[in-house]
N, CA, C and O of each residue as an XYZ file, in Angstrom:
316
protein
N     132.025    117.899    -67.388
C     130.561    118.242    -68.351
C     129.589    117.349    -68.754
O     129.778    116.209    -69.179
N     128.284    118.065    -68.563
C     126.648    117.400    -68.808
C     127.036    117.086    -70.361
O     127.935    117.283    -71.178
N     125.408    116.295    -70.183
C     125.160    116.015    -71.475
C     124.833    117.405    -72.758
O     124.721    117.277    -73.977
N     124.745    118.730    -71.881
C     124.911    119.525    -72.614
C     125.539    120.637    -72.995
O     125.780    121.241    -71.950
N     125.967    121.290    -73.965
C     126.882    122.541    -73.307
C     126.576    123.703    -72.524
O     125.435    124.079    -72.791
N     127.261    124.582    -71.477
C     126.700    125.158    -70.533
C     126.135    126.509    -70.737
O     125.563    127.237    -69.926
N     126.409    126.693    -71.976
C     125.714    128.000    -72.843
C     124.096    127.829    -72.852
O     123.378    128.829    -72.831
N     123.441    126.225    -72.892
C     122.461    126.179    -73.050
C     121.490    126.512    -71.966
O     121.901    126.302    -70.825
N     120.143    127.043    -72.111
C     119.626    127.554    -71.198
C     118.613    126.649    -70.699
O     118.652    125.617    -71.369
N     117.479    126.592    -69.556
C     116.956    125.566    -69.351
C     115.657    125.215    -70.309
O     114.959    124.207    -70.424
N     115.656    126.708    -71.039
C     114.384    126.752    -72.126
C     115.173    125.572    -72.866
O     114.959    124.360    -72.844
N     116.313    126.438    -73.634
C     117.045    125.136    -74.610
C     116.786    123.578    -74.193
O     116.261    122.716    -74.897
N     117.237    123.456    -73.009
C     117.742    122.158    -72.602
C     115.746    121.281    -72.742
O     115.391    120.138    -73.029
N     115.268    122.045    -72.517
C     113.606    120.882    -72.658
C     113.440    121.194    -74.219
O     113.203    120.232    -74.950
N     113.542    122.387    -74.743
C     113.406    122.170    -76.510
C     114.033    121.385    -77.168
O     113.561    121.003    -78.239
N     115.346    120.893    -76.689
C     115.825    119.850    -76.999
C     115.500    118.407    -76.649
O     115.718    117.524    -77.478
N     114.913    118.090    -75.285
C     114.788    117.281    -75.096
C     113.073    116.832    -76.160
O     112.814    115.778    -76.741
N     112.190    118.160    -76.044
C     111.428    117.921    -76.815
C     111.513    117.442    -78.720
O     110.724    116.833    -79.442
N     112.116    117.725    -78.831
C     113.127    117.319    -80.540
C     113.115    115.989    -80.458
O     112.453    115.245    -81.182
N     113.963    115.608    -79.434
C     114.545    114.103    -79.280
C     112.981    113.068    -79.661
O     112.758    112.457    -80.706
N     112.072    113.163    -78.394
C     110.552    112.588    -78.541
C     110.012    112.675    -79.429
O     109.397    111.764    -79.984
N     110.142    114.194    -79.908
C     109.433    114.050    -81.632
C     109.857    113.200    -82.570
O     109.068    112.468    -83.168
N     111.429    113.209    -82.848
C     112.195    112.413    -83.473
C     112.998    111.353    -83.767
O     113.907    111.026    -84.530
N     112.102    110.800    -82.583
C     112.159    109.361    -82.371
C     112.177    108.496    -83.429
O     111.707    109.098    -84.395
N     112.497    107.348    -83.732
C     112.026    106.204    -84.445
C     111.599    105.180    -84.232
O     112.363    104.236    -84.031
N     110.059    105.005    -84.202
C     109.311    104.042    -84.209
C     108.987    103.340    -85.271
O     109.037    103.584    -86.477
N     108.515    102.078    -84.410
C     108.225    100.741    -85.465
C     106.775    100.329    -85.381
O     106.245     99.702    -84.463
N     106.103    100.883    -86.727
C     104.520    100.622    -87.152
C     104.010    100.162    -88.084
O     104.163    100.498    -89.258
N     103.339     99.329    -87.645
C     102.502     99.220    -89.061
C     102.402     99.977    -90.348
O     103.167    100.918    -90.134
N     101.827    100.171    -91.796
C     101.477    100.870    -92.593
C     100.485     99.909    -93.149
O     100.497     98.678    -93.168
N      99.472    100.926    -93.675
C      98.287    100.834    -94.651
C      99.368    100.241    -96.233
O     100.381    100.724    -96.741
N      98.374     98.798    -96.646
C      99.235     98.499    -97.531
C      98.365     97.701    -99.005
O      97.936     96.655    -98.518
N      98.110     97.721    -99.908
C      96.984     97.006   -100.928
C      97.863     96.845   -102.229
O      98.844     97.525   -102.529
N      97.186     95.579   -103.085
C      98.003     94.810   -104.177
C      97.236     95.282   -104.881
O      96.043     95.400   -104.602
N      98.109     95.887   -106.624
C      97.057     95.673   -107.434
C      97.947     95.376   -108.798
O      98.342     96.269   -109.548
N      98.239     93.690   -109.020
C      98.762     93.355   -110.372
C      99.954     93.014   -108.964
O     100.003     92.697   -107.775
N     100.738     93.339   -110.088
C     102.370     93.371   -109.588
C     102.918     94.731   -109.097
O     104.092     95.095   -109.158
N     101.721     95.514   -108.532
C     102.488     97.091   -107.835
C     101.853     97.283   -106.330
O     100.623     97.293   -106.269
N     102.714     97.460   -104.926
C     102.291     97.302   -103.523
C     102.039     99.087   -103.779
O     102.630     99.865   -104.529
N     101.122     99.266   -102.990
C     100.947    100.705   -102.802
C     100.854    100.787   -101.004
O     100.530     99.827   -100.305
N     101.191    102.050   -100.525
C     101.829    101.692    -98.934
C     101.055    103.512    -98.938
O     101.369    104.460    -99.657
N      99.993    103.433    -97.844
C     100.022    104.358    -97.153
C     100.127    105.189    -95.682
O      99.658    104.827    -94.603
N     100.943    106.503    -96.004
C     101.759    106.852    -95.414
C     101.296    108.319    -95.185
O     101.239    109.061    -96.166
N     100.825    108.975    -93.440
C     100.493    110.370    -93.381
C     101.664    111.108    -92.849
O     101.736    111.321    -91.639
N     102.362    111.415    -93.466
C     103.345    112.389    -93.110
C     103.761    113.972    -93.088
O     103.932    114.567    -94.152
N     103.923    114.665    -91.746
C     103.993    116.157    -91.895
C     104.561    116.990    -92.734
O     105.755    116.690    -92.749
N     104.350    117.938    -93.494
C     105.066    118.800    -94.289
C     106.778    118.375    -93.555
O     107.276    118.154    -92.451
N     107.136    118.443    -94.824
C     109.233    117.810    -94.346
C     109.134    116.680    -93.747
O     110.188    116.364    -93.194
N     108.087    115.757    -93.602
C     108.626    114.539    -92.787
C     108.922    113.689    -93.309
O     108.410    113.526    -94.417
N     109.905    112.679    -92.811
C     110.680    112.059    -93.194
C     110.316    109.949    -92.978
O     111.060    109.554    -92.080
N     109.747    109.169    -93.358
C     109.702    107.491    -93.229
C     110.560    106.970    -93.585
O     111.172    107.647    -94.411
N     111.193    105.585    -93.300
C     111.357    104.843    -93.525
C     110.996    103.503    -93.326
O     110.829    103.167    -92.153
N     110.779    102.359    -94.514
C     109.637    101.525    -94.618
C     110.926    100.911    -94.502
O     112.059    101.364    -94.661
N     110.327     99.327    -94.066
C     111.032     98.453    -93.986
C     110.272     97.278    -94.993
O     109.046     97.326    -94.893
N     110.664     96.485    -95.714
C     109.372     95.846    -96.084
C     109.983     94.431    -95.890
O     111.173     94.606    -96.150
N     109.787     92.964    -95.534
C     110.606     91.595    -95.892
C     109.442     90.755    -96.699
O     108.293     91.172    -96.850
N     109.786     89.888    -97.039
C     109.301     88.981    -98.460
C     110.250     87.313    -98.004
O     111.444     87.050    -97.862
N     108.852     86.423    -97.889
C     109.121     85.432    -97.723
C     110.529     84.527    -98.398
O     110.559     84.687    -99.618
N     111.388     83.856    -98.015
C     112.230     83.264    -98.795
C     112.283     82.513   -100.035
O     113.257     82.475   -100.787
N     111.073     81.864   -100.216
C     110.610     81.538   -101.204
C     110.373     82.031   -102.156
O     110.364     81.435   -103.233
N     110.116     83.265   -102.004
C     109.804     84.027   -103.349
C     110.687     85.109   -103.777
O     110.610     85.921   -104.698
N     111.686     84.866   -102.709
C     113.075     85.671   -103.142
C     113.629     84.877   -103.642
O     114.124     85.380   -104.651
N     113.981     83.473   -103.542
C     114.636     82.294   -104.479
C     113.874     81.888   -105.991
O     114.431     81.391   -106.970
N     112.312     82.296   -105.838
C     111.957     82.705   -106.927
C     112.096     83.726   -107.845
O     111.700     83.622   -109.006
N     112.717     84.856   -107.326
C     112.576     86.168   -108.117
C     113.936     85.666   -109.253
O     113.989     85.365   -110.445
N     115.068     85.795   -107.971
C     116.325     85.130   -108.172
C     117.062     84.394   -109.758
O     117.908     84.771   -110.569
N     116.110     83.075   -109.585
C     115.744     82.330   -110.381
C     115.144     82.766   -111.715
O     115.511     82.409   -112.835
N     114.389     83.405   -111.471
C     113.322     83.941   -112.832
C     114.276     84.700   -114.267
O     115.300     85.379   -114.185
N     114.010     84.558   -114.704
C     114.679     85.513   -116.469
C     114.147     86.965   -115.586
O     113.419     87.286   -114.647
N     115.075     87.563   -116.621
C     114.572     88.865   -116.364
C     113.534     89.070   -117.445
O     113.788     88.802   -118.620
N     112.291     89.575   -117.026
C     111.134     90.306   -117.623
C     110.133     89.146   -117.346
O     108.992     89.249   -117.796
N     110.494     88.057   -116.639
C     109.848     86.761   -116.921
C     108.841     87.074   -115.464
O     109.231     87.983   -114.731
N     107.654     86.366   -115.101
C     107.266     86.398   -113.926
C     107.589     85.332   -113.117
O     106.681     84.513   -113.263
N     108.479     84.877   -112.272
C     108.384     84.069   -111.016
C     107.231     83.288   -110.881
O     106.208     83.964   -110.780
N     107.023     81.670   -110.835
C     106.361     81.193   -109.970
C     106.543     81.479   -108.527
O     107.611     81.554   -107.919
N     105.011     81.666   -107.947
C     104.805     81.857   -106.761
C     104.147     80.495   -106.330
O     103.317     79.738   -106.835
N     105.073     80.525   -104.877
C     104.610     78.921   -104.036
C     103.521     79.526   -103.111
O     103.606     80.614   -102.543
N     102.130     78.358   -103.025
C     101.154     78.729   -102.250
C     100.081     79.579   -103.065
O     100.325     79.966   -104.208
N      99.003     79.822   -102.483
C      97.708     80.440   -102.988
C      98.007     81.516   -103.492
O      97.135     82.231   -103.985
């Protein structure tokens, strides 16, 4: 048996391939800005669109946050 059920028409197979192309995961940078302790992200999504955002943080910042008391502002390394 192939990749599709035998009952799927040629048009249906084409539609499946088009949907696969549209719904692929693409890594791309997004716009961002900072305001105090708030990060603003700029995303343009179509209706019912979904985005997964992965953010990284330098290890020294994560260490400072882990060591900080709850509710306190951790010391920042560098400028």
